N, C-alpha and C positions, 0 to 999 in steps of 0.2 A: 486264567486270569491271575490267580494267586501266585502262580509260579513267576509270572511276569513282574508283579509288584515285588515279590521276594528278591528276585534277581536285581532289580533296580535299586532296592534298598541296600543290598549287599555291596553293589558297586559304589553307591554313594558313601557308605561308611568306610569302605576300604580306601576310597579316594581321599577322604578327609584324613584318615590315619597316615597315609603315605605322603601326602603333600606337605605335612609339617616337618617331616624328617629329611626332605630333600635339600633343604637349605644348608645343612651341616655336612653334607657329603662332599669330599674333595675328589678331584679327578685322580685316576691311577697314575703312578709314576711312569714316565716314558724314557727313562735312562737305561733301558736294557739294550743289549746288543743282539741283533738278529743275524743269524747265519743262514743265508739263503741256500747254501749247498746242502743243508740237511734235508730239505724238502724236495730237491731235484734228483731225478735218477741219473746214474752214469750211463751214457749211451756210447757203445762201441760199434763203429761201422767198418765192415770189412767186405771185400769182394772175393768171391770164389766162383770159378768157372763162369757160369752164365747167370749169376744171381748176386744181389747185394743182401747182406745179412746185418741187421741191427740188433744188438743185444742190450737189453735194458736191465740195469742192476740198481737195487736200492739197499743200502747198508751192506754192500758186498754180495748180496744174494741175487742170482739171476732169476727173474720172475717172468720175463716176456721176451720173445724173439720175433722180429718182423722179417719175413723173407720176401724179397722182391725179385722174382725171376725176370729176365729180359723178355719183353713182348708178352708178358702175362700179368694178370692182376696179383697184387701182393696178398699175403695171408699172414696170420699171426699164430704163434705157438705160445700158449699161456700156461704157466705152471698151475696144475690143478690142485696138488697137495704137496706136502713136504717129502713124500716118498719118491718124487721125481716123475710123476705122471704128467704128461703134457697133453693139452687139448688144442686141436687146430680150429681157428676161427677165421672164416672167410669174410670178406667185406659184404658180400651179398647174402641176404637171408640169414643173418646171424641169429642164433638162438638166444633165449633169455639167459643172462649172466647172473649167477648166484653170487651174492657178496661173500667173500671169504677173508675177512679182516683178521689180523692177528691182535688178539686182546692183550696178551702178555707173553713175554719170552723169559725163560730162566736160564 
């Protein structure tokens, strides 16, 4: 019961403290230029023998390849690490994908 009353009192005091300051806040400026090409991958589609190959590049780095054989289901080759190891991902029964984001590059 004390936790409930304590939580409500904290909420009440924080609400009073923040409600007074919201009148002086101006909206952020909207005069920036947005370049949509920075967020979109480059996709190159080519046809070889009996399959279509789509190459996905972001900032010039090839990170995924989609292979679509004729009369067969498509599959993906996803770059696993910077050493050039590739992992095949099929559409059916795909395994858990581990996030591998780049935090910073030098």
